N, C-alpha and C positions, 0 to 999 in steps of 0.2 A: 033388840034386833041385831042380827049378825051382819057381817059384811056382805054386800050384794055383788061385789066384783072382786076379782082376784088381783093381788098385788103383783107388781113386776117381779119381785123376788120369788114369789110362789110360782108365777108363770114360767120364769127361767128354770126353776127346779123341775117343773113339769116337762119342759122342752128337753132338758137334760135326761130325764127318765125315759122319754120317748126315744131319744137318740141312742141311749144305752140298749134299749129293747130292740131297736132296729139293727144295732150292731151284732146282736146275737144271731141274726139271720144271715150275716155275711160269712164269707170264707174264713176259715180258721186264722189264716195269716193276717186278715184285716180286722178281726175282732178286737185285738188289743188297741189298735188305733181308734176304733170306735169308742172303746171304754175311756181312753185318754181324752178324746174330744168331748165326750159327755161330761167328764170331770172338769175339763177346762171351761165348759159352758156355765158351770155352777160357781166357779172360783171367785169371780168378781161381780156376781149378780147383786150383792148388797150395795156395792159402790155404784153400779150402773142404775140402781133403783132411784137415785137422786136426780139423774139427768135424762133418763129414757122412759118412755111410756109403753113401749112395746116389749113384751117378754122375749120374743124371738130376736129382736134387735139387741137386747141386753145379753142374751146367750151367745149370739154371734160376736158381739163386741168383746165379751169376756174371752171367748176362744181365740179370737185374733190377737188379743193382748198376750196371751200365753204362747201362741205360736211365734210372735215377734220376739218374745223373751228367749225362746229356744234358739231361734236363728242368731240372735245376738250372742248368746252363750257359745254357740258353735264357732262363730266368727272370732270371738275372743280367744277361744281355744286354739285356733289356727294361727293366731298372731302371737301366741305365747312362745317366747324364745326357747324355753325348755322342751316344748313339744316338737319344735323343728329339729332339735339335736337328735332326738330319738328316731326321727324319720330319716336322718342322714345315714344311719348305720347300714 
């Protein structure tokens, strides 16, 4: 007998696929963001599988982790002394 319920990992991948499909219906300038968000939703679904029971929660958790990493990278870039020298010109 096969599995009678979907794993969190499979569910998060399905959510990501739906988000990507929904993104194709958006304005051209927003489609790239939708693709990025869909990819972010899948990125940590394997790790979230161990702690979360809901595929949507796992997808959102994964996307939020990636967004926080991007914010941190941007902040680190602004604090970089070399980048401030180029902006003083």
